[in-house]
C-alpha positions in Angstrom: 0.0 0.0 0.0 1.3 3.4 -1.0 1.6 6.1 1.7 -1.1 8.1 0.0 -3.5 5.2 0.2 -2.6 4.6 3.9 -3.1 8.3 4.7 -6.4 8.4 2.9 -7.6 5.3 4.7 -6.7 6.7 8.1 -8.3 10.1 7.4 -11.4 8.3 6.1 -11.6 6.4 9.4 -10.7 9.1 11.9 -11.8 12.6 10.6 -15.5 11.8 10.7 -15.1 11.5 14.5 -14.2 15.2 14.5 -17.5 16.1 12.8 -19.6 14.0 15.2 -17.8 14.7 18.5 -19.4 18.2 19.2 -22.9 16.7 18.8 -22.2 13.8 21.1 -20.5 16.1 23.6 -23.5 18.4 23.8 -25.9 15.5 24.1 -23.9 14.0 27.0 -23.6 17.4 28.7 -27.3 18.1 28.5 -28.4 14.6 29.3 -25.8 13.6 31.9 -26.0 10.3 33.7 -26.8 10.5 37.4 -27.7 8.0 40.1 -31.4 8.6 39.8 -31.6 8.3 36.0 -28.8 5.9 35.1 -31.0 3.3 33.4 -32.8 5.8 31.1 -29.6 7.5 30.3 -27.9 4.1 29.5 -30.6 3.3 27.0 -30.3 6.7 25.5 -26.6 6.5 25.2 -26.8 3.0 23.6 -29.3 4.3 21.0 -27.1 7.4 20.3 -24.1 5.1 20.1 -25.6 3.1 17.3 -26.6 6.3 15.5 -23.1 7.5 16.0 -21.7 4.4 14.3 -24.3 4.7 11.4 -23.4 8.3 10.8 -19.7 7.6 11.1 -19.9 4.8 8.5 -22.1 7.0 6.2 -19.6 9.8 6.3 -16.8 7.3 5.7 -18.7 5.7 2.9 -18.7 9.0 1.0 -14.9 9.1 0.8 -12.9 7.3 -1.9 -11.4 5.1 0.9 -14.5 3.7 2.4 -13.6 0.0 1.9 -11.0 -2.2 0.3 -11.9 -4.2 -2.7 -9.8 -7.3 -2.5 -10.7 -8.4 -5.9 -9.6 -5.3 -7.7 -7.1 -4.5 -5.0 -8.1 -0.9 -4.5 -10.3 1.4 -2.3 -13.8 2.3 -3.2 -16.5 4.7 -2.1 -19.7 3.1 -0.9 -21.8 5.7 -2.6 -20.0 6.3 -5.9 -19.2 3.9 -8.6 -15.8 5.1 -9.9 -15.9 2.8 -12.9 -19.3 3.9 -14.2 -18.8 7.4 -12.8 -22.3 7.5 -11.2 -24.0 7.6 -7.8 -24.6 4.0 -6.6 -25.1 2.7 -3.0 -23.2 -0.4 -2.2 -25.3 -1.8 0.6 -23.1 -4.9 1.1 -20.1 -2.6 1.6 -22.0 -0.4 4.1 -23.2 -3.5 6.1 -19.7 -4.8 6.2 -18.3 -1.5 7.3 -21.0 -1.2 10.1 -20.5 -4.7 11.6 -16.7 -4.6 11.4 -16.5 -1.1 13.1 -19.4 -0.9 15.5 -17.4 -2.2 18.5 -14.4 0.1 17.8 -16.7 3.1 17.1 -18.6 2.7 20.3 -15.8 1.6 22.6 -12.8 3.5 21.2 -14.5 6.8 20.1 -18.1 7.2 21.4 -17.6 6.2 25.0 -14.4 8.3 25.5 -16.4 11.4 24.2 -19.2 10.6 26.7 -16.6 10.2 29.5 -14.9 13.5 28.6 -18.2 15.4 28.5 -19.1 14.1 32.0 -15.7 15.1 33.3 -16.0 18.6 31.9 -19.6 18.8 33.2 -18.6 17.7 36.7 -15.7 20.2 36.8 -18.1 23.0 35.8 -20.6 22.1 38.4 -17.9 21.8 41.0 -16.6 25.3 40.1 -20.1 26.7 40.2 -20.7 25.2 43.7 -17.4 26.7 44.9 -18.3 30.1 43.4 -21.7 30.0 45.1 -20.2 28.9 48.4 -17.7 31.7 48.1 -20.4 34.3 47.4 -22.4 33.0 50.4 -19.4 33.1 52.6 -18.7 36.7 51.5 -22.3 37.7 52.1 -22.3 36.2 55.5 -19.0 37.9 56.4 -20.3 41.2 55.2 -23.5 40.8 57.2 -21.4 39.9 60.3 -19.2 43.0 59.7 -22.3 45.2 59.4 -23.7 43.7 62.6 -20.5 44.3 64.5 -20.3 47.9 63.2 -24.0 48.4 64.1 -23.1 47.4 67.7 -20.1 49.8 67.9 -21.9 52.9 66.7 -24.6 53.0 69.4 -22.0 51.8 71.9 -19.8 54.9 71.8 -22.9 57.1 71.2 -24.6 56.0 74.5 -21.3 56.3 76.4 -20.8 59.8 75.2 -24.4 60.8 75.9 -23.9 59.4 79.4 -20.9 61.7 79.9 -22.9 64.7 78.6 -25.8 63.8 81.0 -23.4 63.8 83.9 -21.9 67.2 83.0 -25.3 68.8 82.6 -25.6 68.9 86.4 -22.2 70.4 87.1 -20.9 72.3 84.0 -23.5 73.3 81.4 -20.9 75.0 79.2 -18.8 71.9 79.0 -21.8 69.8 78.2 -22.7 72.2 75.4 -19.2 71.8 73.9 -19.5 68.1 74.2 -22.8 68.2 72.3 -21.1 70.2 69.5 -18.3 67.7 69.2 -20.8 64.8 69.4 -22.6 66.3 66.4 -19.2 66.3 64.6 -18.8 62.6 65.5 -22.2 61.7 64.2 -21.6 63.7 60.9 -18.3 61.8 60.3 -20.0 58.5 61.2 -22.8 59.2 58.7 -20.3 60.2 56.0 -18.7 56.8 56.4 -22.0 55.3 55.1 -22.3 51.5 55.3 -18.7 50.9 54.3 -16.3 48.9 56.5 -13.1 50.5 55.2 -11.9 54.1 55.5 -8.6 55.9 55.5 -6.4 56.2 58.5 -6.5 60.0 58.3 -10.4 59.9 58.5 -10.2 57.4 61.4 -7.7 59.7 63.2 -10.0 62.6 62.7 -12.8 60.7 64.2 -10.9 59.5 67.2 -9.5 63.0 67.8 -13.1 64.3 68.0 -13.9 61.6 70.5 -10.8 62.5 72.6 -11.9 66.1 72.6 -15.1 65.0 74.2 -13.3 63.0 76.8 -10.9 65.9 77.5 -13.9 68.1 78.2 -15.2 65.6 80.6 -11.9 64.8 82.4 -10.3 68.2 82.1 -6.6 68.2 83.3 -6.8 64.6 84.2 -6.3 63.6 80.6 -3.4 64.4 78.3 -3.4 63.2 74.7 -0.3 62.5 72.7 -0.8 61.8 68.9 2.1 60.7 66.7 1.0 59.9 63.2 3.6 58.9 60.6 2.8 60.8 57.4 3.3 57.8 55.2 0.5 56.0 57.0 -2.3 58.5 56.6 -3.5 57.1 53.3 -3.7 53.6 54.5 -6.9 51.6 54.5 -8.2 50.7 58.0 -11.6 49.4 59.3 -14.0 52.2 60.2 -14.3 52.6 64.0 -11.0 50.7 64.6 -9.3 53.2 67.0 -12.3 54.6 68.9 -13.1 51.4 70.9 -9.4 50.9 71.8 -9.1 54.6 73.0 -12.3 54.3 74.9 -11.1 51.1 76.5 -7.8 52.8 77.6 -9.7 55.7 79.1 -12.4 53.6 80.9 -10.0 51.0 82.3 -6.9 53.1 82.5 -7.0 56.8 83.0 -10.3 56.9 84.9 -9.0 54.4 87.4 -6.2 56.7 88.7 -6.3 59.9 90.6 -3.2 61.4 89.1 -3.2 62.9 85.5 -3.5 60.3 82.9 -2.1 60.1 79.4 -3.3 58.4 76.2 -1.0 58.1 73.3 -1.8 57.0 69.8 1.1 56.1 67.4 1.0 54.9 63.9 3.9 53.5 61.8 4.6 51.5 58.7 7.1 48.7 58.3 7.7 46.1 55.6 4.2 46.2 54.2 2.5 46.3 57.6 0.6 49.0 59.3 1.2 49.3 63.1 -1.1 51.1 65.5 -0.2 51.6 69.2 -2.6 52.9 71.9 -1.1 53.2 75.4 -2.2 54.6 78.7 -0.6 55.1 82.1 -3.4 53.4 84.1 -3.1 50.6 86.6 -2.3 48.0 84.0 -3.5 44.5 83.7 -1.9 43.4 87.0 1.1 41.2 87.3 2.5 42.1 83.9 0.2 39.7 82.3 -0.3 39.7 78.5 -3.8 39.4 77.1 -4.8 38.9 73.5 -8.6 38.8 74.1 -11.2 39.9 76.6 -12.5 43.3 77.4 -15.9 44.8 76.8 -18.2 44.9 73.8 -16.1 47.4 71.8 -12.9 45.4 72.2 -14.6 42.1 71.4 -16.3 43.5 68.3 -13.0 45.0 67.1 -11.2 41.7 67.4 -14.0 39.9 65.6 -14.0 42.5 62.8 -10.2 42.2 62.3 -10.5 38.4 62.1 -13.3 38.6 59.5 -11.5 41.2 57.4 -8.0 39.9 57.5 -8.2 36.3 58.8 -4.9 35.3 60.3 -3.1 38.1 58.6 -3.7 40.5 61.6 -2.7 40.8 65.2 -4.2 42.6 68.2 -2.4 42.3 71.5 -3.0 43.8 74.9 -0.2 43.8 77.4 1.0 45.7 80.4 3.7 48.3 79.9 6.9 48.2 82.0 5.8 50.1 85.1 2.2 51.1 84.9 -0.3 51.2 82.1 -1.5 49.1 79.2 -0.3 48.9 75.6 -2.6 47.8 72.8 -0.9 46.9 69.6 -2.7 46.4 66.2 -1.0 45.1 63.1 -2.7 44.7 59.7 -1.6 44.6 56.1 -0.7 48.0 54.7 -3.0 48.8 51.7 -3.1 52.3 50.1 -6.4 54.0 49.7 -6.1 54.1 45.9 -5.9 50.3 45.7 -9.0 48.2 45.3 -10.8 47.8 48.6 -11.0 44.2 49.8 -13.4 44.0 52.7 -13.7 40.3 53.0 -10.9 37.8 53.4 -9.9 36.1 50.1 -12.0 38.6 48.0 
Protein backbone atom coordinates (compact mmCIF):
# COMPACT_ATOMS: atom_id res chain seq x y z
CA UNK A 1 0.00 0.00 0.00
CA UNK A 2 1.34 3.38 -0.95
CA UNK A 3 1.60 6.09 1.68
CA UNK A 4 -1.13 8.13 -0.04
CA UNK A 5 -3.54 5.22 0.24
CA UNK A 6 -2.58 4.64 3.88
CA UNK A 7 -3.11 8.33 4.68
CA UNK A 8 -6.43 8.40 2.85
CA UNK A 9 -7.63 5.29 4.68
CA UNK A 10 -6.71 6.71 8.09
CA UNK A 11 -8.32 10.09 7.37
CA UNK A 12 -11.45 8.34 6.11
CA UNK A 13 -11.64 6.42 9.39
CA UNK A 14 -10.67 9.14 11.88
CA UNK A 15 -11.78 12.55 10.57
CA UNK A 16 -15.54 11.76 10.69
CA UNK A 17 -15.12 11.48 14.47
CA UNK A 18 -14.18 15.17 14.55
CA UNK A 19 -17.47 16.08 12.84
CA UNK A 20 -19.57 13.97 15.22
CA UNK A 21 -17.78 14.74 18.47
CA UNK A 22 -19.44 18.18 19.18
CA UNK A 23 -22.94 16.69 18.83
CA UNK A 24 -22.16 13.77 21.14
CA UNK A 25 -20.47 16.12 23.60
CA UNK A 26 -23.49 18.44 23.76
CA UNK A 27 -25.86 15.49 24.13
CA UNK A 28 -23.86 13.99 27.00
CA UNK A 29 -23.56 17.36 28.73
CA UNK A 30 -27.26 18.13 28.45
CA UNK A 31 -28.43 14.62 29.34
CA UNK A 32 -25.83 13.63 31.92
CA UNK A 33 -26.03 10.31 33.71
CA UNK A 34 -26.78 10.47 37.43
CA UNK A 35 -27.69 7.96 40.08
CA UNK A 36 -31.44 8.58 39.80
CA UNK A 37 -31.63 8.27 36.00
CA UNK A 38 -28.80 5.92 35.07
CA UNK A 39 -31.03 3.30 33.42
CA UNK A 40 -32.83 5.78 31.13
CA UNK A 41 -29.55 7.48 30.27
CA UNK A 42 -27.88 4.13 29.53
CA UNK A 43 -30.62 3.27 27.03
CA UNK A 44 -30.34 6.75 25.49
CA UNK A 45 -26.56 6.48 25.23
CA UNK A 46 -26.81 3.04 23.61
CA UNK A 47 -29.27 4.31 21.00
CA UNK A 48 -27.13 7.37 20.27
CA UNK A 49 -24.07 5.12 20.12
CA UNK A 50 -25.63 3.06 17.33
CA UNK A 51 -26.65 6.26 15.53
CA UNK A 52 -23.08 7.52 16.00
CA UNK A 53 -21.75 4.40 14.28
CA UNK A 54 -24.25 4.69 11.41
CA UNK A 55 -23.37 8.33 10.81
CA UNK A 56 -19.66 7.61 11.06
CA UNK A 57 -19.92 4.82 8.53
CA UNK A 58 -22.09 6.97 6.24
CA UNK A 59 -19.56 9.81 6.25
CA UNK A 60 -16.76 7.32 5.74
CA UNK A 61 -18.68 5.72 2.88
CA UNK A 62 -18.72 9.02 1.00
CA UNK A 63 -14.92 9.09 0.80
CA UNK A 64 -12.91 7.28 -1.88
CA UNK A 65 -11.36 5.14 0.88
CA UNK A 66 -14.53 3.68 2.37
CA UNK A 67 -13.63 0.02 1.92
CA UNK A 68 -10.98 -2.21 0.34
CA UNK A 69 -11.93 -4.19 -2.73
CA UNK A 70 -9.76 -7.30 -2.45
CA UNK A 71 -10.73 -8.44 -5.94
CA UNK A 72 -9.58 -5.28 -7.72
CA UNK A 73 -7.06 -4.53 -4.97
CA UNK A 74 -8.05 -0.91 -4.48
CA UNK A 75 -10.26 1.36 -2.31
CA UNK A 76 -13.79 2.34 -3.24
CA UNK A 77 -16.51 4.68 -2.06
CA UNK A 78 -19.72 3.07 -0.85
CA UNK A 79 -21.84 5.72 -2.61
CA UNK A 80 -19.98 6.29 -5.87
CA UNK A 81 -19.16 3.90 -8.64
CA UNK A 82 -15.82 5.14 -9.94
CA UNK A 83 -15.90 2.77 -12.91
CA UNK A 84 -19.31 3.93 -14.15
CA UNK A 85 -18.85 7.43 -12.81
CA UNK A 86 -22.28 7.55 -11.22
CA UNK A 87 -23.99 7.55 -7.82
CA UNK A 88 -24.62 4.01 -6.57
CA UNK A 89 -25.12 2.73 -3.02
CA UNK A 90 -23.17 -0.41 -2.18
CA UNK A 91 -25.32 -1.83 0.63
CA UNK A 92 -23.12 -4.86 1.10
CA UNK A 93 -20.11 -2.63 1.65
CA UNK A 94 -22.00 -0.43 4.12
CA UNK A 95 -23.19 -3.48 6.06
CA UNK A 96 -19.67 -4.84 6.19
CA UNK A 97 -18.30 -1.49 7.34
CA UNK A 98 -20.97 -1.24 10.09
CA UNK A 99 -20.47 -4.69 11.62
CA UNK A 100 -16.70 -4.57 11.38
CA UNK A 101 -16.48 -1.14 13.06
CA UNK A 102 -19.42 -0.92 15.50
CA UNK A 103 -17.41 -2.17 18.50
CA UNK A 104 -14.43 0.08 17.77
CA UNK A 105 -16.65 3.10 17.08
CA UNK A 106 -18.62 2.73 20.31
CA UNK A 107 -15.80 1.58 22.59
CA UNK A 108 -12.82 3.54 21.23
CA UNK A 109 -14.50 6.80 20.15
CA UNK A 110 -18.07 7.23 21.37
CA UNK A 111 -17.61 6.24 25.03
CA UNK A 112 -14.44 8.34 25.50
CA UNK A 113 -16.38 11.38 24.22
CA UNK A 114 -19.17 10.63 26.72
CA UNK A 115 -16.63 10.25 29.52
CA UNK A 116 -14.87 13.49 28.58
CA UNK A 117 -18.19 15.37 28.50
CA UNK A 118 -19.07 14.08 31.98
CA UNK A 119 -15.66 15.10 33.32
CA UNK A 120 -16.04 18.62 31.95
CA UNK A 121 -19.62 18.84 33.22
CA UNK A 122 -18.60 17.65 36.68
CA UNK A 123 -15.75 20.16 36.78
CA UNK A 124 -18.05 23.01 35.76
CA UNK A 125 -20.64 22.06 38.39
CA UNK A 126 -17.93 21.81 41.01
CA UNK A 127 -16.60 25.25 40.13
CA UNK A 128 -20.14 26.66 40.20
CA UNK A 129 -20.70 25.20 43.69
CA UNK A 130 -17.41 26.68 44.85
CA UNK A 131 -18.35 30.06 43.39
CA UNK A 132 -21.74 30.04 45.07
CA UNK A 133 -20.20 28.92 48.36
CA UNK A 134 -17.66 31.75 48.13
CA UNK A 135 -20.42 34.25 47.40
CA UNK A 136 -22.44 32.99 50.35
CA UNK A 137 -19.38 33.14 52.61
CA UNK A 138 -18.68 36.70 51.47
CA UNK A 139 -22.30 37.71 52.08
CA UNK A 140 -22.26 36.16 55.54
CA UNK A 141 -18.96 37.86 56.38
CA UNK A 142 -20.29 41.20 55.17
CA UNK A 143 -23.47 40.76 57.20
CA UNK A 144 -21.37 39.92 60.25
CA UNK A 145 -19.23 43.02 59.74
CA UNK A 146 -22.30 45.21 59.39
CA UNK A 147 -23.72 43.71 62.58
CA UNK A 148 -20.50 44.34 64.50
CA UNK A 149 -20.31 47.91 63.21
CA UNK A 150 -23.96 48.43 64.14
CA UNK A 151 -23.06 47.38 67.68
CA UNK A 152 -20.09 49.75 67.87
CA UNK A 153 -21.88 52.89 66.69
CA UNK A 154 -24.56 53.03 69.41
CA UNK A 155 -21.99 51.77 71.93
CA UNK A 156 -19.80 54.89 71.78
CA UNK A 157 -22.87 57.12 71.25
CA UNK A 158 -24.55 55.95 74.47
CA UNK A 159 -21.32 56.29 76.45
CA UNK A 160 -20.83 59.83 75.16
CA UNK A 161 -24.44 60.76 75.92
CA UNK A 162 -23.93 59.42 79.44
CA UNK A 163 -20.91 61.72 79.87
CA UNK A 164 -22.92 64.70 78.62
CA UNK A 165 -25.76 63.85 80.99
CA UNK A 166 -23.37 63.77 83.93
CA UNK A 167 -21.90 67.18 83.01
CA UNK A 168 -25.29 68.83 82.64
CA UNK A 169 -25.59 68.94 86.44
CA UNK A 170 -22.15 70.41 87.07
CA UNK A 171 -20.92 72.32 83.98
CA UNK A 172 -23.51 73.28 81.37
CA UNK A 173 -20.91 75.03 79.20
CA UNK A 174 -18.75 71.93 79.02
CA UNK A 175 -21.81 69.83 78.25
CA UNK A 176 -22.68 72.21 75.40
CA UNK A 177 -19.17 71.83 73.95
CA UNK A 178 -19.49 68.06 74.19
CA UNK A 179 -22.78 68.20 72.31
CA UNK A 180 -21.10 70.17 69.52
CA UNK A 181 -18.27 67.65 69.22
CA UNK A 182 -20.79 64.81 69.38
CA UNK A 183 -22.58 66.30 66.36
CA UNK A 184 -19.22 66.28 64.55
CA UNK A 185 -18.79 62.61 65.45
CA UNK A 186 -22.24 61.75 64.16
CA UNK A 187 -21.61 63.66 60.94
CA UNK A 188 -18.34 61.79 60.33
CA UNK A 189 -20.02 58.50 61.19
CA UNK A 190 -22.80 59.15 58.66
CA UNK A 191 -20.27 60.20 56.02
CA UNK A 192 -18.74 56.76 56.36
CA UNK A 193 -22.02 55.26 55.10
CA UNK A 194 -22.30 51.50 55.27
CA UNK A 195 -18.68 50.87 54.26
CA UNK A 196 -16.32 48.92 56.46
CA UNK A 197 -13.11 50.50 55.17
CA UNK A 198 -11.91 54.08 55.49
CA UNK A 199 -8.57 55.89 55.45
CA UNK A 200 -6.41 56.20 58.51
CA UNK A 201 -6.54 60.00 58.26
CA UNK A 202 -10.35 59.88 58.47
CA UNK A 203 -10.19 57.43 61.37
CA UNK A 204 -7.71 59.66 63.22
CA UNK A 205 -9.98 62.65 62.67
CA UNK A 206 -12.83 60.65 64.16
CA UNK A 207 -10.88 59.51 67.22
CA UNK A 208 -9.52 63.03 67.76
CA UNK A 209 -13.09 64.35 67.97
CA UNK A 210 -13.88 61.59 70.45
CA UNK A 211 -10.81 62.47 72.55
CA UNK A 212 -11.88 66.13 72.58
CA UNK A 213 -15.12 65.04 74.22
CA UNK A 214 -13.26 63.00 76.82
CA UNK A 215 -10.87 65.89 77.51
CA UNK A 216 -13.86 68.14 78.19
CA UNK A 217 -15.20 65.56 80.63
CA UNK A 218 -11.91 64.76 82.38
CA UNK A 219 -10.25 68.17 82.10
CA UNK A 220 -6.64 68.23 83.33
CA UNK A 221 -6.85 64.55 84.23
CA UNK A 222 -6.34 63.58 80.57
CA UNK A 223 -3.39 64.35 78.35
CA UNK A 224 -3.38 63.16 74.74
CA UNK A 225 -0.27 62.45 72.65
CA UNK A 226 -0.80 61.83 68.92
CA UNK A 227 2.10 60.70 66.75
CA UNK A 228 0.98 59.85 63.22
CA UNK A 229 3.58 58.88 60.62
CA UNK A 230 2.80 60.82 57.43
CA UNK A 231 3.27 57.77 55.18
CA UNK A 232 0.47 55.95 57.01
CA UNK A 233 -2.33 58.50 56.65
CA UNK A 234 -3.54 57.14 53.28
CA UNK A 235 -3.67 53.55 54.51
CA UNK A 236 -6.93 51.60 54.51
CA UNK A 237 -8.24 50.66 57.96
CA UNK A 238 -11.57 49.39 59.29
CA UNK A 239 -13.97 52.17 60.22
CA UNK A 240 -14.30 52.57 64.01
CA UNK A 241 -11.03 50.73 64.65
CA UNK A 242 -9.32 53.17 67.00
CA UNK A 243 -12.25 54.62 68.93
CA UNK A 244 -13.13 51.44 70.92
CA UNK A 245 -9.45 50.95 71.80
CA UNK A 246 -9.08 54.55 72.96
CA UNK A 247 -12.33 54.31 74.89
CA UNK A 248 -11.11 51.12 76.55
CA UNK A 249 -7.84 52.85 77.56
CA UNK A 250 -9.74 55.74 79.14
CA UNK A 251 -12.35 53.61 80.87
CA UNK A 252 -10.01 50.97 82.31
CA UNK A 253 -6.85 53.06 82.49
CA UNK A 254 -7.02 56.83 82.96
CA UNK A 255 -10.33 56.89 84.85
CA UNK A 256 -8.98 54.40 87.40
CA UNK A 257 -6.17 56.65 88.68
CA UNK A 258 -6.31 59.91 90.63
CA UNK A 259 -3.20 61.42 89.07
CA UNK A 260 -3.17 62.93 85.55
CA UNK A 261 -3.54 60.27 82.89
CA UNK A 262 -2.07 60.08 79.45
CA UNK A 263 -3.29 58.43 76.25
CA UNK A 264 -0.96 58.11 73.29
CA UNK A 265 -1.83 56.98 69.76
CA UNK A 266 1.06 56.14 67.44
CA UNK A 267 1.05 54.88 63.85
CA UNK A 268 3.90 53.51 61.79
CA UNK A 269 4.58 51.49 58.67
CA UNK A 270 7.11 48.71 58.31
CA UNK A 271 7.68 46.09 55.61
CA UNK A 272 4.18 46.21 54.16
CA UNK A 273 2.51 46.25 57.57
CA UNK A 274 0.58 49.00 59.33
CA UNK A 275 1.25 49.30 63.08
CA UNK A 276 -1.07 51.09 65.49
CA UNK A 277 -0.21 51.57 69.17
CA UNK A 278 -2.55 52.88 71.89
CA UNK A 279 -1.05 53.22 75.38
CA UNK A 280 -2.20 54.58 78.72
CA UNK A 281 -0.61 55.07 82.12
CA UNK A 282 -3.41 53.45 84.11
CA UNK A 283 -3.10 50.64 86.64
CA UNK A 284 -2.30 48.04 83.98
CA UNK A 285 -3.47 44.45 83.74
CA UNK A 286 -1.92 43.35 86.99
CA UNK A 287 1.15 41.16 87.34
CA UNK A 288 2.52 42.13 83.93
CA UNK A 289 0.16 39.67 82.27
CA UNK A 290 -0.32 39.66 78.55
CA UNK A 291 -3.80 39.43 77.06
CA UNK A 292 -4.83 38.89 73.47
CA UNK A 293 -8.56 38.79 74.13
CA UNK A 294 -11.18 39.87 76.60
CA UNK A 295 -12.50 43.32 77.38
CA UNK A 296 -15.92 44.81 76.76
CA UNK A 297 -18.22 44.92 73.78
CA UNK A 298 -16.11 47.42 71.83
CA UNK A 299 -12.91 45.41 72.17
CA UNK A 300 -14.56 42.06 71.35
CA UNK A 301 -16.29 43.53 68.30
CA UNK A 302 -13.00 45.05 67.12
CA UNK A 303 -11.21 41.70 67.43
CA UNK A 304 -13.98 39.91 65.55
CA UNK A 305 -13.96 42.50 62.76
CA UNK A 306 -10.21 42.17 62.32
CA UNK A 307 -10.50 38.38 62.09
CA UNK A 308 -13.30 38.65 59.55
CA UNK A 309 -11.52 41.23 57.39
CA UNK A 310 -7.97 39.87 57.48
CA UNK A 311 -8.18 36.29 58.75
CA UNK A 312 -4.90 35.26 60.33
CA UNK A 313 -3.08 38.14 58.61
CA UNK A 314 -3.68 40.49 61.56
CA UNK A 315 -2.69 40.84 65.20
CA UNK A 316 -4.23 42.57 68.21
CA UNK A 317 -2.38 42.30 71.50
CA UNK A 318 -3.04 43.83 74.92
CA UNK A 319 -0.18 43.82 77.40
CA UNK A 320 1.03 45.69 80.45
CA UNK A 321 3.75 48.25 79.90
CA UNK A 322 6.90 48.20 81.99
CA UNK A 323 5.83 50.08 85.10
CA UNK A 324 2.18 51.10 84.88
CA UNK A 325 -0.30 51.19 82.06
CA UNK A 326 -1.53 49.08 79.18
CA UNK A 327 -0.33 48.91 75.61
CA UNK A 328 -2.64 47.83 72.78
CA UNK A 329 -0.89 46.87 69.55
CA UNK A 330 -2.68 46.38 66.24
CA UNK A 331 -0.97 45.10 63.09
CA UNK A 332 -2.71 44.71 59.73
CA UNK A 333 -1.57 44.62 56.09
CA UNK A 334 -0.74 48.03 54.66
CA UNK A 335 -3.01 48.84 51.73
CA UNK A 336 -3.05 52.26 50.12
CA UNK A 337 -6.42 53.97 49.70
CA UNK A 338 -6.13 54.14 45.90
CA UNK A 339 -5.93 50.34 45.67
CA UNK A 340 -9.02 48.23 45.29
CA UNK A 341 -10.79 47.77 48.62
CA UNK A 342 -11.03 44.19 49.82
CA UNK A 343 -13.41 44.03 52.74
CA UNK A 344 -13.74 40.29 53.05
CA UNK A 345 -10.95 37.76 53.43
CA UNK A 346 -9.92 36.09 50.06
CA UNK A 347 -11.96 38.59 47.98
